[in-house]
N, C-alpha and C positions, 0 to 999 in steps of 0.2 A: 359382711355382706352376705345377704342370702344367696342361695344358688339360683334363684329365679332373677334375681337382681344382677347376678354376674355372669348370666347368660344374656340377658338383656344387654348388658354392657358390650360383650364380644360382639353379637349380633348389630350392634350399633356401629360400632368400630369396624367390623368387616364391610358392613354396606358401604361406610365412608370409603374403605381403602379401596373399593372397586371402582369409584366413581373416578374419573380423568380430573386430574387439574389443570384446568388453562389459566396458565399468565398469574398464578398467585399474587406477585407484587406487583403485577402491572409494567413489565418490563420488557413487554413484546411492541414492538414497532407497529404503530398504527397506519402513520402516514409520514412522508418526508418530502420535502420540497427543496430542491438544489437549482440555484440559479448559476448562470454560465455570463460569461463578460460579453462584452460588445466591441466595438470600436472606439467607444469613448470611455467613460468611467460607470459604467453598469456595475453595482454591487453583486460581487460574488459571494455567495450565501449558503449555508444550510440551515433548514430549520426540521428537526426530528421531534414528532410528538408520538408518544407513547400511551400505551392502554392506561396507563395510571395518571396520564393529564401531563406529566412530565414534557418539557419541552427545551430541547437541546440547540442552542443557538450555537452556530459559529459564522463567524466573519473572515473571509477569507483575502479578499483583495478589492479595494476600493469601497470597503464596508467601512463605513461611520464608526462601528466598533469592531474593532479588531480581534479576534481570539475567540474562545470559548465561554458561554455564560448559559445558564440555564434557569427556567420558572416553572411556575406551574398553573393551569389551565383552571378555572372555575368549573363547578359541576355543568351551569349553565353553559358556559362554552364549550363542555365537553358535549353536552346533547345537543347543541347548535353545530360542531363540526362533524360529529356522526349522522345527524342528517341529511349534511351537506355532503357526505363522502358516498352515503346511499342515492341520494339523487344523482351525483355525478356518474356512479357505477365506473371507475377508472379501469377495470377490466375490460369493458368493450369497447376500448380504443388499440388503436394498433401502437407499438411500440415507439414508433415513431411517425409524428405527423409533420409533414413537408411544409416548408414556408418559401413564400416569395421575397420576404423582406429581407436583404442579405446584412445588414447592421442591427437588427433587433436581438436582443440577448434571448438566449435560451433557457428554458426551464424544464426540470423533470420532475415529476410526481410519481412517487413509487408508495406501494401498499403491497398489500398480501390478498391474492384472489384464490378461493379455494386450495389454501394451503401453498400456495406458490407466490414468490415475491413477482410483482408486475411493476414496472415502469413506463412512463410514457413522455417522451420527450419532445418538446416542438417550442414554437416560439408565439411570437404575438398573436398570431392567427390560427389558433388552437380553437376547439369548440368552446363556446361560452361556459358548458359546466365546469369545463377545467380550468379556466381563468376565474370563475367564480370561487373554486375550490383554493386554488392560489391566493385569491385575492382574500379568502377568509384567514388562512395562516398568516398573510402578511400583516392583516388589522391585528390579528392578537400578538404580534411581537411590536409592533410599532405602539400599539397601546400599553406597553411597557418600556418604551424609547429604545427601541431596537431599528433603526433604520433600515428598511428594506426595499426602499423604493427608488430611491435617489444616491446614486455613488457620490464618492469624494475623490477628487484627485490625489493623488500620493503627495504626501510634503515633501518640498524640495529643501535639501540641506545646505547652509550657505558654507 
């Protein structure tokens, strides 16, 4: 290798080494939905979406599918999700949105805002953009066979 080419290679490597690497393998959390119980059989689940498009599902209580599983969002679904997240702007909301409905299940949406984790907890009377983001996440899961809207009563063993 000529000295000129060697110098060019070192210059290129040093330029790349100075660039910050942000989430090279897509393992950072993009958005997470956690649902809570109600007085009935509301499913208690967690859907965590990572920047790679990987979604981790966890069915905790009254969920048709118990335990952990994962699936991958398509490129178009990720574009749709990012658009909805931008439109929703979770960062603008308080951490807790009060509710007048006593028996409704609660949900928490979590994302990152300016490098800080931000969570917004509320129930059925949250602002429409938050509900739309939650519904989009639920739709992605339900399209893959994960029931997220209708809970199931616990099985009774005789």
